[in-house]
C-alpha positions as CSV (number, residue, x, y, z in Angstrom):
1,M,63.5,4.6,-40.8
2,T,61.6,3.2,-43.8
3,L,64.0,0.2,-44.4
4,F,63.8,-0.6,-40.4
5,G,60.0,-0.3,-40.8
6,G,60.0,-2.7,-43.5
7,A,61.9,-5.1,-41.8
8,A,59.9,-4.7,-38.7
9,A,57.0,-5.4,-40.6
10,S,58.3,-8.2,-42.6
11,W,59.6,-10.1,-39.5
12,P,56.2,-11.4,-38.2
13,L,55.7,-12.8,-41.6
14,A,59.0,-14.5,-41.7
15,A,58.5,-16.0,-38.2
16,Q,55.3,-17.3,-39.3
17,A,56.8,-19.1,-42.2
18,Q,59.4,-20.5,-40.3
19,Q,56.8,-21.8,-37.6
20,A,54.5,-23.2,-40.3
21,A,57.9,-24.9,-41.7
22,K,58.3,-26.7,-38.6
23,V,57.5,-30.5,-38.9
24,H,56.9,-32.2,-35.7
25,R,57.7,-36.0,-35.2
26,L,55.3,-38.1,-33.5
27,G,56.1,-41.5,-32.5
28,V,53.6,-44.5,-31.8
29,L,54.5,-47.8,-29.8
30,A,51.5,-50.0,-29.8
31,P,51.2,-53.9,-29.3
32,S,48.8,-54.4,-31.9
33,A,47.2,-53.3,-35.3
34,A,44.0,-52.7,-33.7
35,S,45.4,-50.1,-31.2
36,M,47.2,-48.4,-34.1
37,A,44.2,-48.3,-36.4
38,S,42.2,-46.6,-33.4
39,I,45.0,-44.1,-33.0
40,R,45.1,-43.1,-36.6
41,S,41.5,-43.0,-37.2
42,V,40.4,-40.9,-34.1
43,T,43.9,-39.5,-32.3
44,L,45.4,-38.3,-35.6
45,D,42.1,-37.1,-36.9
46,E,41.7,-34.8,-33.6
47,L,45.4,-33.6,-33.8
48,A,44.5,-32.3,-37.4
49,K,41.7,-30.3,-35.9
50,A,44.3,-28.8,-33.4
51,G,46.5,-27.9,-36.3
52,Y,49.1,-30.8,-36.5
53,V,48.3,-32.6,-39.9
54,E,50.1,-35.7,-40.6
55,G,52.0,-34.9,-44.1
56,Q,52.2,-31.3,-43.7
57,N,53.6,-30.4,-40.3
58,L,53.6,-33.8,-38.6
59,F,55.6,-36.9,-39.2
60,V,54.2,-40.0,-37.7
61,H,56.6,-42.9,-37.1
62,S,54.7,-45.8,-36.0
63,L,55.8,-49.3,-34.6
64,I,53.9,-52.4,-33.6
65,G,55.4,-55.3,-31.8
66,S,55.0,-57.9,-29.3
67,A,56.2,-57.3,-25.6
68,A,59.2,-59.2,-26.2
69,Q,60.1,-56.7,-29.1
70,M,59.4,-53.4,-27.0
71,P,62.8,-52.5,-25.8
72,E,64.1,-52.5,-29.2
73,L,61.2,-50.6,-30.9
74,A,61.3,-48.2,-28.1
75,R,65.1,-47.5,-28.7
76,A,64.4,-46.7,-32.5
77,L,61.6,-44.0,-31.8
78,I,64.0,-42.7,-29.2
79,A,66.8,-42.4,-31.7
80,G,64.3,-41.2,-34.2
81,N,64.5,-37.9,-32.4
82,S,60.7,-38.1,-31.6
83,D,59.2,-35.1,-30.1
84,V,57.0,-36.8,-28.2
85,I,55.8,-40.5,-28.3
86,I,52.3,-42.2,-27.7
87,A,52.8,-45.4,-25.7
88,V,50.1,-48.2,-25.7
89,S,50.1,-50.5,-23.0
90,D,52.4,-50.5,-19.7
91,V,54.8,-52.6,-21.7
92,A,55.3,-50.1,-24.0
93,I,55.5,-47.3,-21.4
94,A,58.0,-49.3,-19.4
95,A,60.2,-49.9,-22.4
96,L,60.4,-46.3,-23.2
97,K,60.8,-45.3,-19.5
98,A,63.9,-47.7,-19.3
99,I,65.6,-45.9,-22.3
100,S,64.9,-42.1,-21.6
101,G,64.0,-40.2,-18.8
102,S,63.6,-37.0,-21.1
103,V,61.6,-37.6,-24.4
104,P,57.8,-36.9,-23.4
105,V,55.6,-40.1,-23.5
106,V,51.8,-40.1,-23.7
107,M,50.1,-43.1,-22.4
108,S,47.5,-44.5,-24.2
109,F,46.5,-46.1,-22.3
110,G,48.2,-47.2,-19.1
111,T,46.1,-49.7,-17.3
112,G,46.6,-49.4,-13.5
113,D,48.2,-47.1,-11.2
114,P,50.8,-45.0,-12.8
115,V,52.5,-44.0,-9.7
116,A,52.8,-47.6,-8.1
117,A,54.2,-48.7,-11.5
118,G,56.6,-46.0,-11.2
119,F,55.7,-44.0,-14.3
120,A,54.8,-40.8,-12.5
121,A,55.4,-38.9,-9.1
122,S,51.7,-38.5,-8.7
123,I,48.8,-38.2,-10.6
124,T,48.1,-34.4,-10.4
125,R,51.8,-33.5,-11.2
126,P,53.6,-36.4,-12.9
127,G,56.8,-34.7,-12.6
128,G,59.0,-36.4,-15.0
129,N,58.5,-37.3,-19.0
130,I,55.5,-39.4,-18.9
131,T,51.5,-38.4,-18.6
132,G,48.6,-39.6,-20.4
133,V,45.5,-41.7,-19.8
134,T,45.0,-44.5,-17.7
135,M,42.2,-46.9,-17.9
136,L,42.0,-47.8,-14.1
137,A,42.3,-51.4,-15.1
138,P,42.3,-53.2,-11.7
139,E,38.9,-51.4,-10.7
140,T,37.3,-52.1,-13.8
141,N,38.2,-55.7,-14.2
142,A,36.8,-55.9,-10.6
143,K,33.5,-54.3,-12.1
144,R,33.5,-56.6,-15.0
145,L,33.4,-59.5,-12.9
146,T,30.6,-58.0,-10.7
147,L,28.6,-57.6,-13.8
148,L,29.3,-61.2,-14.9
149,H,27.9,-62.5,-11.4
150,E,24.9,-60.4,-11.4
151,A,24.0,-62.0,-15.1
152,I,25.2,-65.6,-14.3
153,P,24.1,-65.6,-10.6
154,K,24.5,-69.6,-10.6
155,A,28.1,-69.4,-11.5
156,R,30.2,-70.2,-8.6
157,R,33.3,-70.6,-10.1
158,I,34.7,-67.9,-12.4
159,A,37.7,-68.2,-14.4
160,A,40.1,-65.1,-15.0
161,L,42.2,-65.3,-18.0
162,T,45.4,-63.1,-17.9
163,I,48.7,-63.1,-20.1
164,S,50.7,-63.9,-17.2
165,A,50.1,-63.8,-13.5
166,E,53.0,-61.8,-12.5
167,R,52.3,-59.0,-15.2
168,Y,48.5,-59.0,-13.8
169,E,49.3,-59.3,-9.8
170,I,47.5,-56.2,-9.2
171,I,44.7,-56.8,-11.2
172,L,44.1,-60.4,-10.1
173,R,44.3,-58.8,-6.3
174,E,41.4,-56.8,-7.4
175,L,39.4,-59.6,-9.0
176,R,40.0,-61.8,-6.0
177,A,38.5,-59.5,-3.6
178,A,35.4,-58.9,-6.0
179,A,35.1,-62.5,-6.3
180,A,35.2,-63.0,-2.0
181,S,32.6,-60.2,-1.9
182,A,30.3,-62.0,-4.4
183,G,30.7,-65.3,-2.7
184,V,32.3,-67.0,-5.7
185,E,35.7,-68.7,-6.5
186,L,38.1,-67.4,-8.5
187,L,40.0,-69.7,-11.2
188,T,43.3,-68.0,-12.5
189,F,44.6,-68.8,-16.0
190,S,47.3,-67.5,-18.2
191,A,48.1,-67.6,-21.7
192,E,51.2,-65.6,-23.3
193,T,50.5,-66.4,-27.0
194,A,47.5,-67.1,-29.1
195,G,48.8,-70.6,-29.5
196,A,48.1,-71.4,-25.7
197,Y,44.7,-70.5,-25.9
198,P,43.1,-73.9,-26.9
199,A,44.9,-75.7,-24.1
200,T,44.2,-72.9,-21.5
201,F,40.2,-73.1,-22.3
202,T,40.4,-77.0,-22.1
203,A,42.2,-76.4,-18.6
204,M,39.0,-73.9,-17.7
205,R,36.5,-76.9,-18.4
206,S,38.5,-79.4,-16.6
207,A,38.6,-77.2,-13.6
208,G,34.9,-76.7,-13.5
209,A,34.8,-72.9,-14.7
210,Q,31.2,-71.6,-15.2
211,A,32.1,-68.1,-16.4
212,L,35.1,-66.2,-17.7
213,V,36.5,-62.5,-17.0
214,I,39.3,-61.8,-19.9
215,V,41.3,-59.1,-18.3
216,S,42.5,-56.0,-20.1
217,A,45.3,-56.6,-22.3
218,P,45.8,-55.7,-25.8
219,E,46.9,-59.0,-26.8
220,F,43.3,-60.2,-25.9
221,N,41.7,-57.1,-27.8
222,R,43.8,-58.3,-30.9
223,D,42.3,-62.0,-30.5
224,A,39.0,-60.9,-29.6
225,E,37.6,-63.1,-32.1
226,I,39.6,-66.2,-31.5
227,L,39.1,-66.0,-27.7
228,A,35.2,-65.3,-28.3
229,A,35.0,-68.4,-30.5
230,L,36.7,-70.6,-27.7
231,A,34.3,-69.3,-25.1
232,I,31.3,-70.2,-27.0
233,E,33.0,-73.6,-27.7
234,A,33.2,-74.2,-24.1
235,K,29.9,-72.8,-23.2
236,L,31.3,-70.1,-21.0
237,P,29.8,-66.4,-20.7
238,A,32.5,-64.3,-20.9
239,V,33.2,-60.7,-20.3
240,C,35.8,-58.7,-22.4
241,E,37.4,-55.4,-22.1
242,W,35.7,-53.3,-24.8
243,S,32.3,-52.8,-26.2
244,H,33.7,-53.9,-29.8
245,M,34.9,-56.8,-28.5
246,A,31.3,-57.9,-27.5
247,A,30.3,-57.3,-31.6
248,Q,33.3,-59.8,-32.2
249,G,31.5,-62.5,-30.0
250,C,32.1,-62.1,-26.2
251,L,28.8,-62.5,-24.4
252,F,29.5,-58.8,-22.5
253,G,32.0,-55.9,-23.6
254,Y,32.1,-53.5,-20.5
255,G,35.0,-50.7,-20.5
256,P,36.0,-47.2,-21.0
257,N,34.6,-45.2,-24.0
258,Q,37.8,-45.9,-26.2
259,V,36.9,-42.9,-28.8
260,E,36.7,-40.7,-25.8
261,L,40.2,-41.8,-24.5
262,R,41.8,-41.8,-28.1
263,R,40.6,-38.1,-28.3
264,R,41.8,-37.0,-25.0
265,T,45.4,-38.7,-26.1
266,A,45.4,-35.8,-28.9
267,D,44.8,-33.1,-26.6
268,Y,48.1,-34.3,-24.4
269,V,50.2,-34.6,-27.8
270,A,49.0,-31.1,-28.9
271,R,49.6,-29.4,-25.4
272,I,53.1,-30.9,-25.1
273,L,53.9,-30.0,-29.0
274,R,52.9,-26.4,-27.9
275,G,55.4,-26.4,-25.0
276,T,54.0,-27.5,-22.0
277,P,56.3,-30.1,-20.1
278,P,54.5,-33.4,-19.7
279,G,55.4,-33.6,-16.1
280,D,52.8,-30.5,-15.5
281,I,50.0,-32.2,-17.3
282,P,47.9,-34.4,-14.9
283,I,47.1,-37.9,-15.7
284,E,43.5,-38.5,-16.4
285,G,41.3,-41.6,-15.7
286,P,37.9,-42.5,-17.8
287,T,35.0,-40.4,-17.2
288,R,32.6,-42.5,-19.5
289,F,32.1,-46.4,-19.9
290,S,30.3,-48.7,-22.2
291,F,28.5,-51.5,-21.7
292,T,27.2,-54.0,-24.5
293,V,25.4,-57.3,-24.4
294,N,25.5,-59.7,-27.5
295,L,22.2,-61.7,-27.5
296,K,23.4,-64.1,-30.2
297,T,26.3,-65.4,-28.3
298,A,23.9,-65.9,-25.3
299,E,21.6,-68.0,-27.4
300,R,24.6,-69.9,-28.7
301,I,25.7,-70.9,-25.2
302,G,22.0,-71.3,-23.7
303,V,22.1,-68.3,-21.3
304,D,19.3,-66.3,-20.5
305,L,19.8,-62.9,-19.0
306,P,18.0,-61.1,-16.6
307,T,16.1,-58.5,-17.8
308,G,17.7,-56.0,-15.4
309,V,21.0,-56.6,-17.1
310,L,19.7,-55.8,-20.4
311,L,18.3,-52.7,-19.4
312,R,21.3,-51.1,-18.1
313,A,23.1,-51.9,-21.6
314,D,23.9,-49.3,-23.6
315,E,23.9,-51.6,-26.5
316,V,22.2,-54.9,-27.4
317,I,23.6,-56.8,-30.3
318,E,20.6,-59.1,-31.4
C-alpha cells in the first residue's frame, strides 16, 4: 500500500514534468520582414504570457518569401512537422491549403472573405484546418476611398494601385461601387514588383489621376516609404493600409488596429496548442480601426485638408 501510494503521489509530478518538457513547433509563413517583425514583437509576446515561450517550450520556424516562393516555403513548414502555422496574407494561406488539409493554420491576416476564398466552410464554424483573423479588406478599401474623397472633394479621378487585377478582383469591385457612389471615376493600375512602381506612377499622372488608394497588400506595406515618396513626387494624395504607413509618408493611413489583431492571433495559436480543433474556432474580423493623417505630407503636396477630416483622425503627424 505504501509503494502504491508513493507511486500514485509521484505520478502527477511525472506527468507535469513530461508536459513541461514538450516543445511545441510553431511555423510562420510571411511575405515580408515587416510582417514577421510584427508577429515577433506582438504575437510571440502574447504567447509567452499564455505560457508558450520561445526557447523554452516553443520552437519557432519562420520563413519569408515572395508570392512565387510561397508553395516551396509552405512545403518546408509542413515537412517540419509544425503543430500550427501562422499564415500572413491570402497567398500564404492558399499555399498551405494546397499542400495540407490537416496541419492547423491561423490566418494573420486573411484579406477578404475566407468562405468565398475556399479557406473555410463558414465564419462561425470554419470546419477545416484554417481559422484566424481576416481584415475585411474589400470593405475597408472602399472606406479608404470614401475618406480620400471627403478629404479631397475636388478629385474626380481616383487611382487604385494593386499588385494585380486578378488577385484583387473582389477589392476592385468594392472600390468601383464606392467610386460610383461618390460620383468619381476609378482608374486601376497594377505593379507586381517594386521595380514597376516608377512607371506605374508615370502612367497615373498621364491618365490624370488626382488622388490614390494604395490597396491592402503585404508588398505595399513592405514598400511603404518608396510608394509614399513616389506619391509625393507625383503630387498625389494617397491613402494607405496602416497607420504606420502614414508615418512613413502616406497622406493617410486607415486600417484595423494591427497590434490588436496580432494579439488575437496569439489567442488562436494558444487555443489550438491546448487541443481545440481549428475548425471549431470562429473566424474574426477587426473591431478597432485607426486613422492617421500626415500634415507634413499634406504640405509637401500642397493640399489643405478639411477641419472635419482632421477632427476624425486618431493621430495627426505635424
